ChimeraX commands (.cxc) that place a marker at each C-alpha (Angstrom):
marker #1 position 41.05,-70.12,15.73 radius 0.5
marker #1 position 41.62,-66.41,16.32 radius 0.5
marker #1 position 37.85,-65.79,16.56 radius 0.5
marker #1 position 37.47,-68.70,18.97 radius 0.5
marker #1 position 40.24,-67.30,21.17 radius 0.5
marker #1 position 38.61,-63.87,21.12 radius 0.5
marker #1 position 35.26,-65.44,22.02 radius 0.5
marker #1 position 36.82,-67.50,24.82 radius 0.5
marker #1 position 37.96,-64.30,26.49 radius 0.5
marker #1 position 34.29,-63.37,26.91 radius 0.5
marker #1 position 33.64,-66.45,29.07 radius 0.5
marker #1 position 35.31,-65.07,32.21 radius 0.5
marker #1 position 34.55,-62.03,34.35 radius 0.5
marker #1 position 31.51,-61.58,32.13 radius 0.5
marker #1 position 28.68,-60.71,34.51 radius 0.5
marker #1 position 28.01,-57.23,33.13 radius 0.5
marker #1 position 28.13,-58.50,29.54 radius 0.5
marker #1 position 25.87,-61.47,30.32 radius 0.5
marker #1 position 23.32,-59.29,32.12 radius 0.5
marker #1 position 23.23,-56.98,29.07 radius 0.5
marker #1 position 22.72,-59.91,26.66 radius 0.5
marker #1 position 19.40,-61.19,25.33 radius 0.5
marker #1 position 20.57,-64.77,24.79 radius 0.5
marker #1 position 23.43,-66.84,26.20 radius 0.5
marker #1 position 24.97,-70.18,25.43 radius 0.5
marker #1 position 27.27,-72.65,27.12 radius 0.5
marker #1 position 30.04,-74.15,25.04 radius 0.5
marker #1 position 30.49,-77.03,27.49 radius 0.5
marker #1 position 26.96,-78.49,27.22 radius 0.5
marker #1 position 26.04,-76.50,24.04 radius 0.5
marker #1 position 22.73,-75.31,25.50 radius 0.5
marker #1 position 21.16,-71.92,24.70 radius 0.5
marker #1 position 19.17,-70.01,27.32 radius 0.5
marker #1 position 18.18,-66.49,28.42 radius 0.5
marker #1 position 20.54,-64.71,30.83 radius 0.5
marker #1 position 17.82,-64.64,33.49 radius 0.5
marker #1 position 18.38,-68.38,34.01 radius 0.5
marker #1 position 21.88,-67.75,35.36 radius 0.5
marker #1 position 21.70,-67.69,39.15 radius 0.5
marker #1 position 25.32,-68.44,40.09 radius 0.5
marker #1 position 28.55,-66.57,39.49 radius 0.5
marker #1 position 32.11,-67.73,40.09 radius 0.5
marker #1 position 35.19,-65.74,41.00 radius 0.5
marker #1 position 33.50,-63.81,43.79 radius 0.5
marker #1 position 35.55,-63.06,46.89 radius 0.5
marker #1 position 33.80,-64.29,50.06 radius 0.5
marker #1 position 34.94,-61.14,51.87 radius 0.5
marker #1 position 32.60,-59.12,49.64 radius 0.5
marker #1 position 29.38,-61.00,50.49 radius 0.5
marker #1 position 28.23,-58.40,53.01 radius 0.5
marker #1 position 28.91,-55.45,50.71 radius 0.5
marker #1 position 26.48,-55.27,47.74 radius 0.5
marker #1 position 28.49,-52.46,46.10 radius 0.5
marker #1 position 31.68,-54.54,46.22 radius 0.5
marker #1 position 29.83,-57.57,44.79 radius 0.5
marker #1 position 28.50,-55.52,41.88 radius 0.5
marker #1 position 31.99,-54.25,41.08 radius 0.5
marker #1 position 33.56,-57.74,41.01 radius 0.5
marker #1 position 32.10,-58.73,37.62 radius 0.5
marker #1 position 31.91,-62.47,38.31 radius 0.5
marker #1 position 32.01,-65.34,35.84 radius 0.5
marker #1 position 28.67,-66.82,34.79 radius 0.5
marker #1 position 28.05,-70.45,35.70 radius 0.5
marker #1 position 25.89,-72.39,33.25 radius 0.5
marker #1 position 22.45,-73.11,34.74 radius 0.5
marker #1 position 22.37,-76.47,32.92 radius 0.5
marker #1 position 25.83,-77.97,33.55 radius 0.5
marker #1 position 27.55,-75.61,36.02 radius 0.5
marker #1 position 30.45,-74.88,33.67 radius 0.5
marker #1 position 32.28,-71.56,33.56 radius 0.5
marker #1 position 31.80,-71.65,29.79 radius 0.5
marker #1 position 28.95,-69.19,29.21 radius 0.5
marker #1 position 29.03,-66.48,26.56 radius 0.5
marker #1 position 26.34,-63.92,25.75 radius 0.5
marker #1 position 25.34,-62.27,22.49 radius 0.5
marker #1 position 26.51,-58.90,23.84 radius 0.5
marker #1 position 30.02,-60.27,23.24 radius 0.5
marker #1 position 29.47,-59.68,19.54 radius 0.5
marker #1 position 29.52,-63.39,18.71 radius 0.5
marker #1 position 26.52,-65.27,17.40 radius 0.5
marker #1 position 25.01,-67.62,19.94 radius 0.5
marker #1 position 23.86,-70.63,17.97 radius 0.5
marker #1 position 24.50,-74.35,18.03 radius 0.5
marker #1 position 27.20,-74.26,15.33 radius 0.5
marker #1 position 29.19,-71.62,17.20 radius 0.5
marker #1 position 28.83,-73.42,20.54 radius 0.5
marker #1 position 29.95,-76.70,18.96 radius 0.5
marker #1 position 33.00,-75.00,17.45 radius 0.5
marker #1 position 33.84,-73.52,20.84 radius 0.5
marker #1 position 33.29,-76.88,22.51 radius 0.5
marker #1 position 35.64,-78.59,20.10 radius 0.5
marker #1 position 38.29,-75.91,20.54 radius 0.5
marker #1 position 38.16,-75.58,24.33 radius 0.5
marker #1 position 36.47,-78.62,25.85 radius 0.5
marker #1 position 37.35,-81.63,23.69 radius 0.5
marker #1 position 40.96,-81.33,22.65 radius 0.5
marker #1 position 43.55,-83.47,24.30 radius 0.5
marker #1 position 47.22,-83.14,23.57 radius 0.5
marker #1 position 49.28,-86.27,24.07 radius 0.5
marker #1 position 53.00,-85.76,23.98 radius 0.5
marker #1 position 55.40,-88.65,23.53 radius 0.5
marker #1 position 57.43,-89.60,26.59 radius 0.5
marker #1 position 60.93,-88.26,26.67 radius 0.5
marker #1 position 63.57,-90.97,26.69 radius 0.5
marker #1 position 65.14,-91.63,30.06 radius 0.5
marker #1 position 68.82,-90.69,30.02 radius 0.5
marker link #1:1,2 radius 0.2
marker link #1:2,3 radius 0.2
marker link #1:3,4 radius 0.2
marker link #1:4,5 radius 0.2
marker link #1:5,6 radius 0.2
marker link #1:6,7 radius 0.2
marker link #1:7,8 radius 0.2
marker link #1:8,9 radius 0.2
marker link #1:9,10 radius 0.2
marker link #1:10,11 radius 0.2
marker link #1:11,12 radius 0.2
marker link #1:12,13 radius 0.2
marker link #1:13,14 radius 0.2
marker link #1:14,15 radius 0.2
marker link #1:15,16 radius 0.2
marker link #1:16,17 radius 0.2
marker link #1:17,18 radius 0.2
marker link #1:18,19 radius 0.2
marker link #1:19,20 radius 0.2
marker link #1:20,21 radius 0.2
marker link #1:21,22 radius 0.2
marker link #1:22,23 radius 0.2
marker link #1:23,24 radius 0.2
marker link #1:24,25 radius 0.2
marker link #1:25,26 radius 0.2
marker link #1:26,27 radius 0.2
marker link #1:27,28 radius 0.2
marker link #1:28,29 radius 0.2
marker link #1:29,30 radius 0.2
marker link #1:30,31 radius 0.2
marker link #1:31,32 radius 0.2
marker link #1:32,33 radius 0.2
marker link #1:33,34 radius 0.2
marker link #1:34,35 radius 0.2
marker link #1:35,36 radius 0.2
marker link #1:36,37 radius 0.2
marker link #1:37,38 radius 0.2
marker link #1:38,39 radius 0.2
marker link #1:39,40 radius 0.2
marker link #1:40,41 radius 0.2
marker link #1:41,42 radius 0.2
marker link #1:42,43 radius 0.2
marker link #1:43,44 radius 0.2
marker link #1:44,45 radius 0.2
marker link #1:45,46 radius 0.2
marker link #1:46,47 radius 0.2
marker link #1:47,48 radius 0.2
marker link #1:48,49 radius 0.2
marker link #1:49,50 radius 0.2
marker link #1:50,51 radius 0.2
marker link #1:51,52 radius 0.2
marker link #1:52,53 radius 0.2
marker link #1:53,54 radius 0.2
marker link #1:54,55 radius 0.2
marker link #1:55,56 radius 0.2
marker link #1:56,57 radius 0.2
marker link #1:57,58 radius 0.2
marker link #1:58,59 radius 0.2
marker link #1:59,60 radius 0.2
marker link #1:60,61 radius 0.2
marker link #1:61,62 radius 0.2
marker link #1:62,63 radius 0.2
marker link #1:63,64 radius 0.2
marker link #1:64,65 radius 0.2
marker link #1:65,66 radius 0.2
marker link #1:66,67 radius 0.2
marker link #1:67,68 radius 0.2
marker link #1:68,69 radius 0.2
marker link #1:69,70 radius 0.2
marker link #1:70,71 radius 0.2
marker link #1:71,72 radius 0.2
marker link #1:72,73 radius 0.2
marker link #1:73,74 radius 0.2
marker link #1:74,75 radius 0.2
marker link #1:75,76 radius 0.2
marker link #1:76,77 radius 0.2
marker link #1:77,78 radius 0.2
marker link #1:78,79 radius 0.2
marker link #1:79,80 radius 0.2
marker link #1:80,81 radius 0.2
marker link #1:81,82 radius 0.2
marker link #1:82,83 radius 0.2
marker link #1:83,84 radius 0.2
marker link #1:84,85 radius 0.2
marker link #1:85,86 radius 0.2
marker link #1:86,87 radius 0.2
marker link #1:87,88 radius 0.2
marker link #1:88,89 radius 0.2
marker link #1:89,90 radius 0.2
marker link #1:90,91 radius 0.2
marker link #1:91,92 radius 0.2
marker link #1:92,93 radius 0.2
marker link #1:93,94 radius 0.2
marker link #1:94,95 radius 0.2
marker link #1:95,96 radius 0.2
marker link #1:96,97 radius 0.2
marker link #1:97,98 radius 0.2
marker link #1:98,99 radius 0.2
marker link #1:99,100 radius 0.2
marker link #1:100,101 radius 0.2
marker link #1:101,102 radius 0.2
marker link #1:102,103 radius 0.2
marker link #1:103,104 radius 0.2
marker link #1:104,105 radius 0.2
marker link #1:105,106 radius 0.2
view
C-alpha cells in the first residue's frame, strides 16, 4: 500500500511530470496512452488564463483523455505504467468503499 500511496501523489499537480513522460495511464479507466493525448488540465485558476507565464507555473492536474478523471500518472513518476499497476491503483483508490456500522442512538 505504501507504493500505491506514493504513486497516488503523482496524480495531482503533475503537468510538468506528465509532459516529460513517454507514456501515461489512467487508474480510473485503466487505459494507457501517450501524454500528447492529454488536452485538459484541472486545478487552473481562471484569473491566470490571460497570462501564459502564470499558466505554465501553475502545474495543473492532468485530466484523462478517455474518461476525464483526475487519475493520470506518467512513467516519469518512476512507476511502471502497465495494466497490472493501473488495476492495483484502481482497486486501491477507485473501488474501495468503507461501510461503518451505525452508532446506536442514545
